[in-house]
C-alpha positions in Angstrom: 113.0 85.4 69.7 110.1 87.9 69.2 107.5 85.1 69.2 108.9 83.6 72.4 109.2 87.0 74.0 105.6 87.9 73.1 104.3 84.7 74.5 106.3 85.2 77.7 105.1 88.8 78.1 101.5 87.9 77.5 101.7 85.2 80.2 103.3 87.6 82.7 100.8 90.3 81.9 97.8 88.0 82.3 99.1 86.7 85.7 99.6 90.3 86.9 96.1 91.1 85.6 94.5 88.2 87.5 96.0 89.2 90.8 96.0 93.0 91.0 97.0 94.9 94.1 96.2 98.4 95.3 98.8 101.1 95.9 101.3 100.2 98.6 99.8 96.7 98.9 101.7 95.3 95.9 103.4 92.6 98.0 102.7 89.6 95.8 103.3 91.7 92.7 106.7 92.6 94.1 107.5 88.9 94.7 106.4 87.9 91.2 108.6 90.6 89.6 111.6 89.7 91.7 111.2 86.0 90.9 110.8 86.7 87.1 113.9 88.9 87.1 115.9 86.4 89.2 115.0 83.6 86.8 116.7 85.7 84.1 119.8 86.3 86.2 118.8 89.8 87.2 118.9 90.6 90.9 117.1 93.3 92.8 119.1 96.1 94.4 118.9 96.5 98.2 116.9 99.8 98.4 114.8 98.6 101.4 111.4 99.1 99.7 108.2 97.7 101.3 106.8 97.2 97.8 108.3 97.7 94.4 111.6 96.6 92.8 114.7 98.3 91.6 117.1 96.2 89.5 120.1 96.9 87.3 121.8 95.5 84.2 125.2 96.2 82.8 128.4 97.7 84.2 130.3 101.0 84.0 129.7 104.6 85.0 127.0 105.6 82.6 123.6 105.1 84.1 120.0 105.6 82.7 116.7 104.4 84.1 113.5 102.8 82.8 110.4 103.0 84.9 107.1 100.9 85.1 104.3 101.3 87.6 102.8 98.2 89.3 99.6 99.1 91.2 96.0 98.7 90.3 92.7 100.5 90.9 89.7 99.9 93.1 87.4 99.0 90.2 85.3 95.9 89.6 86.3 94.5 86.3 83.8 94.2 83.4 86.1 93.3 80.6 85.1 90.0 78.8 88.4 88.2 79.2 89.3 84.7 80.4 92.0 86.1 82.7 89.7 88.5 84.7 90.8 89.9 88.0 90.5 87.3 90.8 90.4 90.1 93.5 87.0 91.5 93.9 86.8 95.3 93.4 90.4 95.6 92.2 91.5 95.8 88.5 94.4 96.8 86.4 92.1 99.3 84.7 95.0 101.7 83.8 97.3 99.1 82.2 100.1 99.0 84.8 100.2 95.3 84.2 101.1 96.1 80.6 103.8 98.7 81.6 105.3 96.2 84.0 105.4 93.4 81.4 106.9 95.7 78.8 109.8 96.7 81.1 110.3 93.1 82.1 110.7 92.3 78.4 113.1 95.2 78.0 115.1 93.7 80.9 115.3 90.3 79.3 116.5 91.8 76.0 119.1 94.0 77.7 120.3 91.0 79.7 121.1 89.1 76.5 123.6 91.8 75.5 124.7 92.9 78.9 128.4 92.5 78.2 128.3 95.0 75.3 126.2 97.6 77.0 128.1 100.9 77.4 126.9 101.4 81.0 124.1 100.4 83.3 120.3 100.3 82.9 118.4 100.7 86.2 114.8 99.3 86.1 112.3 100.9 88.5 109.1 98.9 89.1 107.4 101.5 91.1 104.5 101.1 93.5 101.6 103.5 94.3 101.5 105.6 91.1 97.7 105.9 91.5 98.2 107.4 94.9 100.9 109.7 93.6 103.4 108.6 96.3 105.5 105.9 94.7 107.8 108.1 92.7 108.7 110.2 95.8 109.3 107.0 97.7 111.8 105.7 95.1 113.5 109.1 94.9 113.9 109.3 98.7 115.4 105.8 98.7 118.1 106.9 96.2 116.8 105.1 93.1 117.7 108.1 90.9 121.2 108.7 92.4 123.7 108.9 89.5 121.0 108.5 86.8 121.6 110.7 83.7 118.2 110.2 82.1 115.0 108.4 82.8 112.3 107.1 80.5 108.8 105.8 81.0 105.6 105.0 79.2 101.8 104.9 79.4 99.7 102.8 77.1 97.2 105.0 75.1 93.9 103.3 74.4 92.9 106.0 71.9 95.9 105.2 69.7 96.3 102.1 67.5 98.9 99.5 68.2 102.1 100.5 66.5 101.5 104.2 67.2 103.9 106.2 69.4 103.4 109.8 70.7 105.3 112.2 72.9 106.2 115.9 73.1 108.9 118.0 74.5 108.0 120.4 77.3 104.7 120.2 79.2 102.8 116.9 78.6 100.6 115.8 81.6 98.9 118.3 84.0 99.3 119.5 87.5 97.0 117.4 89.7 95.2 118.6 92.8 92.4 117.2 94.8 89.9 119.1 96.9 87.0 118.4 99.2 84.4 121.0 100.3 82.5 120.6 103.6 79.1 122.4 103.5 77.3 123.0 106.8 73.6 123.8 106.7 70.7 123.1 109.1 68.8 119.9 109.0 65.0 119.9 108.8 62.0 117.8 107.8 61.8 117.6 104.1 58.2 118.7 104.3 59.2 121.9 106.1 62.3 123.1 104.3 61.8 126.7 105.5 62.9 125.5 108.9 66.3 124.4 107.7 69.2 125.5 105.5 69.3 123.1 102.6 72.9 121.9 102.2 72.0 119.9 99.1 70.7 123.0 97.3 73.8 124.9 98.3 76.0 122.0 97.1 74.2 122.0 93.7 74.8 125.7 93.3 78.5 125.3 94.2 78.9 122.5 91.6 77.5 124.7 88.9 79.4 127.8 89.9 82.7 125.9 89.9 82.2 125.4 86.1 81.5 129.1 85.6 84.7 129.9 87.5 86.7 128.0 84.8 84.7 129.3 81.8 84.4 133.0 82.9 87.6 133.6 84.9 90.3 132.1 82.6 91.1 132.3 78.9 89.6 129.5 76.9 93.1 129.0 75.6 94.3 127.9 79.0 93.9 124.3 80.0 91.9 124.3 83.3 89.5 121.5 84.4 87.5 121.5 87.6 85.6 118.2 88.1 83.4 117.3 91.1 83.5 113.6 91.3 81.7 112.8 94.6 78.7 114.2 96.5 77.8 112.8 99.9 74.9 114.0 102.0 71.8 112.6 103.7 70.8 109.2 104.7 67.1 109.0 104.2 64.4 110.3 101.9 62.4 112.7 104.1 65.1 114.7 105.9 67.2 117.6 104.7 70.7 116.8 105.7 72.7 119.2 107.8 76.0 118.5 106.0 77.1 117.7 102.4 80.6 116.9 101.2 81.8 117.5 97.7 85.1 116.0 96.4 86.9 116.5 93.1 90.0 117.4 91.2 91.6 120.4 89.5 93.9 120.0 86.5 96.1 122.8 85.1 99.2 123.3 83.1 99.8 127.0 84.1 101.5 127.1 87.5 100.3 130.7 88.2 96.7 129.6 87.7 97.3 126.5 89.9 98.6 128.7 92.7 95.6 131.1 92.7 92.8 128.6 92.2 92.4 127.5 95.9 91.8 131.1 97.0 89.4 131.7 94.1 87.4 128.6 95.0 87.3 129.6 98.7 85.9 133.0 97.8 83.3 131.4 95.5 82.0 128.8 97.9 82.1 131.1 100.9 80.0 133.7 99.1 77.4 131.1 98.0 77.2 129.5 101.4 76.9 132.9 103.3 74.1 133.9 101.0 72.1 131.0 102.4 73.3 131.4 106.0 75.5 128.3 105.7 79.2 127.6 105.9 81.6 126.0 103.3 85.2 125.0 104.0 87.7 124.0 101.3 90.3 121.4 102.0 93.0 121.4 99.3 95.3 118.5 98.7 98.2 119.2 96.2 99.2 116.3 93.9 102.0 115.8 91.5 103.2 118.7 89.4 102.9 119.0 85.6 105.0 116.4 83.8 107.5 118.3 81.6 109.6 116.3 79.2 113.1 117.3 78.4 113.0 118.6 74.8 116.2 116.8 73.8 115.2 113.4 75.2 111.7 113.7 73.7 113.2 114.1 70.2 115.7 111.4 71.0 112.9 109.0 71.9 111.0 109.8 68.8 114.0 109.1 66.6 114.5 105.7 68.2 110.7 105.0 67.8 110.9 105.8 64.0 113.9 103.4 63.7 111.8 100.7 65.4 109.0 101.1 62.9 106.5 103.1 65.0 104.1 105.6 63.5 105.4 108.5 65.4 103.0 111.4 66.3 103.3 114.7 68.2 101.3 114.1 71.4 98.5 116.4 72.5 98.6 118.0 75.9 97.0 115.6 78.5 94.8 116.6 81.4 95.6 113.4 83.2 98.3 113.3 86.0 101.4 111.2 86.3 103.8 110.9 89.2 106.6 110.3 86.7 106.6 114.1 86.9 108.5 113.9 90.1 111.3 112.0 88.4 111.6 114.7 85.7 111.9 117.4 88.4 115.1 115.7 89.5 116.5 114.1 86.3 116.2 114.8 82.6 114.2 112.4 80.5 110.9 111.8 78.8 107.5 110.0 79.1 105.9 108.5 76.0 102.5 107.1 74.9 102.3 103.8 73.1 99.0 102.8 71.4 97.0 100.0 73.1 93.7 100.3 71.0 91.2 99.6 73.8 87.5 100.2 73.0 87.2 101.5 76.6 89.5 104.1 78.1 91.7 104.2 81.1 90.0 103.7 84.5 87.0 102.1 82.8 85.9 98.7 84.1 85.8 97.4 80.5 89.4 98.6 79.7 91.0 95.9 77.6 94.3 96.8 75.9 95.6 95.0 72.8 98.5 92.7 74.0 100.1 93.0 70.5 101.9 96.1 71.8 104.0 94.1 74.4 107.0 92.7 72.5 107.5 95.7 70.2 107.4 98.1 73.2 109.8 95.9 75.1 112.2 95.9 72.1 111.8 99.7 71.8 112.7 100.4 75.4 115.7 98.1 75.2 116.9 99.9 72.1 116.2 103.3 73.7 118.1 102.4 76.8 121.2 101.3 74.9 121.1 104.3 72.6 120.7 106.7 75.6 123.7 105.0 77.3 125.8 105.5 74.2 124.7 109.2 74.2 125.6 109.9 77.8 128.7 107.6 78.1 
C-alpha cells in the first residue's frame, strides 16, 4: 500500500510541479485536484470557489479540517530535475505541490476507512497563500463552519526527512508590506548640486531602517525590517527625481507591530526633510502571527511520535503564513515536516526530497482520525 501510495503521490506532485499557477490563477490545478479526488470517489463540496477545492470524507457531526495550499511563485526554476516547470517564470519554489500531494494522499487513506471514521474530515485545497488572501476567501465561503479543529503543514528544507517540528503558541510572524515614495529633484549627474538626490536619500533610509530595529527595540524581541526592492532612474547620467523602496516587516509582538508604521514615518520624514525632499510611507497589513493552540500542538506531536517521526520543538519563524487566519477562527495547529532541500524556500533551486510524501500523508490521515475521536 505504501509503495503504491508513494508512487502515486510522486506522480501527482511532479505533474503539479510541471504546471504551476500563480495565486488566484490556479484553474488547471483546481481541475486536476477535483479529477484526482473524483477518481477516488471523493466529490468536491459546492462552495462556489473560482479556484481551490473543498471536499469531505466521512459522516456524522464531528468535523475537523486538513488544509493544503496550491499556488506557486513568480520564479524561474533552476532545479536540475527532469520534471521542471513548463510555465516560464513560474515555479513551485515553496513546495505547495508537496503539500497538495500529501493531503491528497491523506484523502485516499481516509477514504479507505471512511465507514469507520467517527465523523467527517474536510479537506481544504486553498488558493492564493502567497498573496495572503486564500484563507480569508475560504473562511468567507464558509469552509470552516462547524469545524472543531484544523491542521496544516509546511515542508521544512532545513530539516531531514523523517523530522517533525511544531510548537504551541506563537509560531510564524506577523507579516506587513511597505513601500516608500521618495520625492527629490532631478538634475544632470555632472551637476548634482542643482538637484536633490533621491538615490542618496533612499540609501540613507535603507541604512536607518536597520538602526531603527537594532537601537529602538530589545535584541530579545523578534523584529525584522527588510528592503527588498529599489526602483529609481532610467539612465546613467541623470539623477532621478523619484525613488521607490519596497520591503517587509516581520514581528511577533503585536504592540511593536502597531507602533512601527509611525516610527518608520517619523524616521523617513526626518531624513527626507533634512535634504529638502519628501518621503511617504504606504503600509499594507498582511496576515497576523500564526498562533498554534497549545493542546492541539501537543496532540500533533504525540501522533507524530507514534508514526515514527523524530519530533522536535520548533523555533520561532519569521516567515508568514495565512494559515494564521484559520487559527484566529478555529483551534488547531500548523506543523513542519522535513524536506531536506539543499536550497531553501523561494529559491529557484529549491528541490525537496519526495521521500516525505507517503509518510506525511499517512501521518495526516492518522492525525485526522485521532482528532475526530477526541472531539466526537
